[in-house]
DRENZA-57467 format. One record per atom (N, C-alpha, C, O): residue number from 1; residue in one letter; atom name; x, y, z. Coordinates in steps of 0.05 Angstrom, whole numbers, plus 5000, padded with zeros to 4 digits. Example, Ala and Ser with C-alpha at 12.3 -4.5 7.8 and 13.67 -1.06 7.14 Angstrom:
BEGIN
[pt 1 'A' 'N' [5264 4886 5156]]
[pt 1 'A' 'CA' [5246 4910 5156]]
[pt 1 'A' 'C' [5264 4934 5156]]
[pt 1 'A' 'O' [5285 4934 5169]]
[pt 2 'S' 'N' [5257 4955 5142]]
[pt 2 'S' 'CA' [5273 4979 5143]]
[pt 2 'S' 'C' [5258 5001 5157]]
[pt 2 'S' 'O' [5268 5023 5161]]
END
This chain:
BEGIN
[pt 1 'M' 'N' [5315 4917 5078]]
[pt 1 'M' 'CA' [5294 4932 5088]]
[pt 1 'M' 'C' [5279 4921 5060]]
[pt 1 'M' 'O' [5257 4910 5062]]
[pt 2 'R' 'N' [5285 4923 5046]]
[pt 2 'R' 'CA' [5262 4902 5019]]
[pt 2 'R' 'C' [5248 4880 5038]]
[pt 2 'R' 'O' [5224 4883 5035]]
[pt 3 'N' 'N' [5253 4860 5055]]
[pt 3 'N' 'CA' [5248 4848 5065]]
[pt 3 'N' 'C' [5218 4844 5078]]
[pt 3 'N' 'O' [5198 4830 5077]]
[pt 4 'K' 'N' [5236 4877 5098]]
[pt 4 'K' 'CA' [5206 4894 5116]]
[pt 4 'K' 'C' [5192 4892 5106]]
[pt 4 'K' 'O' [5173 4877 5112]]
[pt 5 'I' 'N' [5193 4907 5080]]
[pt 5 'I' 'CA' [5177 4922 5069]]
[pt 5 'I' 'C' [5148 4910 5048]]
[pt 5 'I' 'O' [5124 4913 5045]]
[pt 6 'T' 'N' [5164 4901 5042]]
[pt 6 'T' 'CA' [5147 4866 5027]]
[pt 6 'T' 'C' [5117 4860 5036]]
[pt 6 'T' 'O' [5096 4866 5024]]
[pt 7 'P' 'N' [5122 4843 5067]]
[pt 7 'P' 'CA' [5093 4837 5080]]
[pt 7 'P' 'C' [5081 4859 5087]]
[pt 7 'P' 'O' [5057 4856 5092]]
[pt 8 'L' 'N' [5094 4894 5092]]
[pt 8 'L' 'CA' [5072 4909 5097]]
[pt 8 'L' 'C' [5058 4911 5069]]
[pt 8 'L' 'O' [5035 4901 5068]]
[pt 9 'V' 'N' [5067 4922 5048]]
[pt 9 'V' 'CA' [5050 4934 5037]]
[pt 9 'V' 'C' [5033 4913 5035]]
[pt 9 'V' 'O' [5011 4913 5046]]
[pt 10 'L' 'N' [5045 4881 5015]]
[pt 10 'L' 'CA' [5016 4863 5030]]
[pt 10 'L' 'C' [4990 4870 5043]]
[pt 10 'L' 'O' [4968 4874 5032]]
[pt 11 'N' 'N' [4999 4870 5076]]
[pt 11 'N' 'CA' [4984 4864 5089]]
[pt 11 'N' 'C' [4963 4892 5098]]
[pt 11 'N' 'O' [4942 4889 5109]]
[pt 12 'I' 'N' [4975 4921 5091]]
[pt 12 'I' 'CA' [4962 4939 5088]]
[pt 12 'I' 'C' [4931 4940 5068]]
[pt 12 'I' 'O' [4908 4948 5070]]
[pt 13 'G' 'N' [4956 4922 5043]]
[pt 13 'G' 'CA' [4923 4924 5015]]
[pt 13 'G' 'C' [4941 4961 4996]]
[pt 13 'G' 'O' [4931 4980 4985]]
[pt 14 'V' 'N' [4963 4954 5003]]
[pt 14 'V' 'CA' [4980 4979 4978]]
[pt 14 'V' 'C' [4983 4965 4955]]
[pt 14 'V' 'O' [4974 4981 4938]]
[pt 15 'T' 'N' [4992 4942 4942]]
[pt 15 'T' 'CA' [4985 4918 4929]]
[pt 15 'T' 'C' [4974 4885 4936]]
[pt 15 'T' 'O' [4972 4872 4956]]
[pt 16 'N' 'N' [4971 4882 4916]]
[pt 16 'N' 'CA' [4950 4851 4923]]
[pt 16 'N' 'C' [4976 4820 4901]]
[pt 16 'N' 'O' [4975 4796 4898]]
[pt 17 'G' 'N' [5004 4850 4889]]
[pt 17 'G' 'CA' [5018 4814 4886]]
[pt 17 'G' 'C' [5019 4807 4849]]
[pt 17 'G' 'O' [4995 4810 4844]]
[pt 18 'T' 'N' [5027 4804 4833]]
[pt 18 'T' 'CA' [5032 4800 4807]]
[pt 18 'T' 'C' [4998 4777 4789]]
[pt 18 'T' 'O' [4988 4776 4766]]
[pt 19 'S' 'N' [4991 4765 4817]]
[pt 19 'S' 'CA' [4974 4738 4815]]
[pt 19 'S' 'C' [4964 4725 4840]]
[pt 19 'S' 'O' [4979 4721 4858]]
[pt 20 'E' 'N' [4947 4720 4841]]
[pt 20 'E' 'CA' [4936 4698 4869]]
[pt 20 'E' 'C' [4965 4693 4883]]
[pt 20 'E' 'O' [4968 4704 4905]]
[pt 21 'T' 'N' [4988 4676 4871]]
[pt 21 'T' 'CA' [5005 4663 4889]]
[pt 21 'T' 'C' [5024 4675 4881]]
[pt 21 'T' 'O' [5042 4659 4877]]
[pt 22 'T' 'N' [5037 4714 4869]]
[pt 22 'T' 'CA' [5064 4712 4851]]
[pt 22 'T' 'C' [5064 4748 4866]]
[pt 22 'T' 'O' [5044 4762 4864]]
[pt 23 'F' 'N' [5081 4753 4876]]
[pt 23 'F' 'CA' [5087 4773 4878]]
[pt 23 'F' 'C' [5118 4777 4866]]
[pt 23 'F' 'O' [5138 4762 4867]]
[pt 24 'S' 'N' [5114 4812 4853]]
[pt 24 'S' 'CA' [5158 4805 4842]]
[pt 24 'S' 'C' [5146 4833 4843]]
[pt 24 'S' 'O' [5128 4844 4831]]
[pt 25 'P' 'N' [5174 4843 4870]]
[pt 25 'P' 'CA' [5174 4865 4883]]
[pt 25 'P' 'C' [5203 4868 4861]]
[pt 25 'P' 'O' [5211 4891 4865]]
[pt 26 'K' 'N' [5221 4856 4841]]
[pt 26 'K' 'CA' [5228 4870 4824]]
[pt 26 'K' 'C' [5236 4880 4798]]
[pt 26 'K' 'O' [5256 4885 4785]]
[pt 27 'M' 'N' [5203 4880 4794]]
[pt 27 'M' 'CA' [5190 4875 4761]]
[pt 27 'M' 'C' [5176 4918 4760]]
[pt 27 'M' 'O' [5157 4927 4773]]
[pt 28 'L' 'N' [5192 4931 4744]]
[pt 28 'L' 'CA' [5187 4954 4743]]
[pt 28 'L' 'C' [5153 4963 4749]]
[pt 28 'L' 'O' [5137 4944 4745]]
[pt 29 'L' 'N' [5141 4988 4757]]
[pt 29 'L' 'CA' [5103 4993 4747]]
[pt 29 'L' 'C' [5106 5002 4725]]
[pt 29 'L' 'O' [5128 5000 4715]]
[pt 30 'N' 'N' [5088 5012 4713]]
[pt 30 'N' 'CA' [5083 5026 4700]]
[pt 30 'N' 'C' [5058 5049 4709]]
[pt 30 'N' 'O' [5046 5048 4731]]
[pt 31 'R' 'N' [5053 5064 4695]]
[pt 31 'R' 'CA' [5043 5086 4709]]
[pt 31 'R' 'C' [5012 5084 4727]]
[pt 31 'R' 'O' [5007 5095 4749]]
[pt 32 'E' 'N' [4996 5068 4711]]
[pt 32 'E' 'CA' [4969 5060 4735]]
[pt 32 'E' 'C' [4980 5040 4757]]
[pt 32 'E' 'O' [4971 5042 4780]]
[pt 33 'Q' 'N' [4994 5027 4754]]
[pt 33 'Q' 'CA' [5003 5014 4779]]
[pt 33 'Q' 'C' [5009 5031 4799]]
[pt 33 'Q' 'O' [4997 5032 4821]]
[pt 34 'A' 'N' [5032 5046 4789]]
[pt 34 'A' 'CA' [5044 5061 4808]]
[pt 34 'A' 'C' [5016 5090 4821]]
[pt 34 'A' 'O' [5010 5097 4844]]
[pt 35 'A' 'N' [5011 5095 4809]]
[pt 35 'A' 'CA' [4986 5112 4814]]
[pt 35 'A' 'C' [4960 5101 4831]]
[pt 35 'A' 'O' [4943 5110 4848]]
[pt 36 'T' 'N' [4965 5079 4819]]
[pt 36 'T' 'CA' [4941 5063 4843]]
[pt 36 'T' 'C' [4948 5051 4871]]
[pt 36 'T' 'O' [4930 5040 4884]]
[pt 37 'M' 'N' [4981 5052 4884]]
[pt 37 'M' 'CA' [4984 5037 4903]]
[pt 37 'M' 'C' [4985 5078 4907]]
[pt 37 'M' 'O' [4967 5090 4919]]
[pt 38 'L' 'N' [5001 5089 4900]]
[pt 38 'L' 'CA' [5001 5120 4912]]
[pt 38 'L' 'C' [4964 5127 4922]]
[pt 38 'L' 'O' [4957 5138 4944]]
[pt 39 'N' 'N' [4950 5121 4907]]
[pt 39 'N' 'CA' [4922 5132 4915]]
[pt 39 'N' 'C' [4917 5111 4941]]
[pt 39 'N' 'O' [4897 5118 4954]]
[pt 40 'R' 'N' [4931 5084 4952]]
[pt 40 'R' 'CA' [4916 5071 4964]]
[pt 40 'R' 'C' [4921 5086 4989]]
[pt 40 'R' 'O' [4905 5097 5005]]
[pt 41 'V' 'N' [4955 5084 4988]]
[pt 41 'V' 'CA' [4973 5091 5013]]
[pt 41 'V' 'C' [4955 5124 5023]]
[pt 41 'V' 'O' [4951 5132 5046]]
[pt 42 'Y' 'N' [4950 5136 4998]]
[pt 42 'Y' 'CA' [4931 5150 5000]]
[pt 42 'Y' 'C' [4917 5152 5028]]
[pt 42 'Y' 'O' [4920 5159 5052]]
[pt 43 'K' 'N' [4901 5143 5012]]
[pt 43 'K' 'CA' [4862 5137 5030]]
[pt 43 'K' 'C' [4871 5123 5062]]
[pt 43 'K' 'O' [4860 5127 5084]]
[pt 44 'K' 'N' [4893 5106 5057]]
[pt 44 'K' 'CA' [4895 5092 5083]]
[pt 44 'K' 'C' [4913 5117 5106]]
[pt 44 'K' 'O' [4910 5117 5130]]
[pt 45 'V' 'N' [4928 5131 5095]]
[pt 45 'V' 'CA' [4945 5158 5102]]
[pt 45 'V' 'C' [4917 5175 5123]]
[pt 45 'V' 'O' [4915 5177 5147]]
[pt 46 'T' 'N' [4905 5182 5106]]
[pt 46 'T' 'CA' [4876 5203 5111]]
[pt 46 'T' 'C' [4861 5195 5131]]
[pt 46 'T' 'O' [4853 5207 5152]]
[pt 47 'M' 'N' [4856 5163 5118]]
[pt 47 'M' 'CA' [4836 5154 5138]]
[pt 47 'M' 'C' [4855 5148 5182]]
[pt 47 'M' 'O' [4843 5146 5203]]
[pt 48 'L' 'N' [4877 5147 5179]]
[pt 48 'L' 'CA' [4889 5150 5200]]
[pt 48 'L' 'C' [4881 5173 5207]]
[pt 48 'L' 'O' [4860 5174 5220]]
[pt 49 'F' 'N' [4893 5196 5202]]
[pt 49 'F' 'CA' [4891 5218 5218]]
[pt 49 'F' 'C' [4865 5227 5217]]
[pt 49 'F' 'O' [4858 5243 5235]]
[pt 50 'I' 'N' [4852 5220 5203]]
[pt 50 'I' 'CA' [4820 5231 5207]]
[pt 50 'I' 'C' [4811 5216 5230]]
[pt 50 'I' 'O' [4798 5231 5246]]
[pt 51 'S' 'N' [4813 5186 5241]]
[pt 51 'S' 'CA' [4800 5174 5260]]
[pt 51 'S' 'C' [4821 5188 5291]]
[pt 51 'S' 'O' [4816 5197 5313]]
[pt 52 'L' 'N' [4840 5185 5277]]
[pt 52 'L' 'CA' [4866 5208 5310]]
[pt 52 'L' 'C' [4851 5238 5308]]
[pt 52 'L' 'O' [4846 5253 5327]]
[pt 53 'F' 'N' [4849 5239 5299]]
[pt 53 'F' 'CA' [4836 5275 5296]]
[pt 53 'F' 'C' [4810 5267 5316]]
[pt 53 'F' 'O' [4812 5277 5339]]
[pt 54 'F' 'N' [4782 5249 5310]]
[pt 54 'F' 'CA' [4766 5254 5330]]
[pt 54 'F' 'C' [4766 5242 5352]]
[pt 54 'F' 'O' [4752 5242 5372]]
[pt 55 'L' 'N' [4798 5225 5342]]
[pt 55 'L' 'CA' [4800 5203 5375]]
[pt 55 'L' 'C' [4797 5221 5398]]
[pt 55 'L' 'O' [4782 5222 5417]]
[pt 56 'F' 'N' [4820 5238 5390]]
[pt 56 'F' 'CA' [4832 5259 5405]]
[pt 56 'F' 'C' [4820 5293 5410]]
[pt 56 'F' 'O' [4832 5312 5419]]
[pt 57 'T' 'N' [4791 5288 5400]]
[pt 57 'T' 'CA' [4787 5319 5395]]
[pt 57 'T' 'C' [4755 5314 5413]]
[pt 57 'T' 'O' [4740 5333 5416]]
END
């Protein structure tokens, strides 16, 4: 499951990795990093639902 999630979070912009060429999926997050990721997911999901709402109304 982890191997499928890593490209997904990179492609949708949830995370950018730990550097320009490195991604560290086993590294622990601090509060700021976790909050930033959750905020990015929230914005993506919200925009998706808003787009679908206006598409079908």
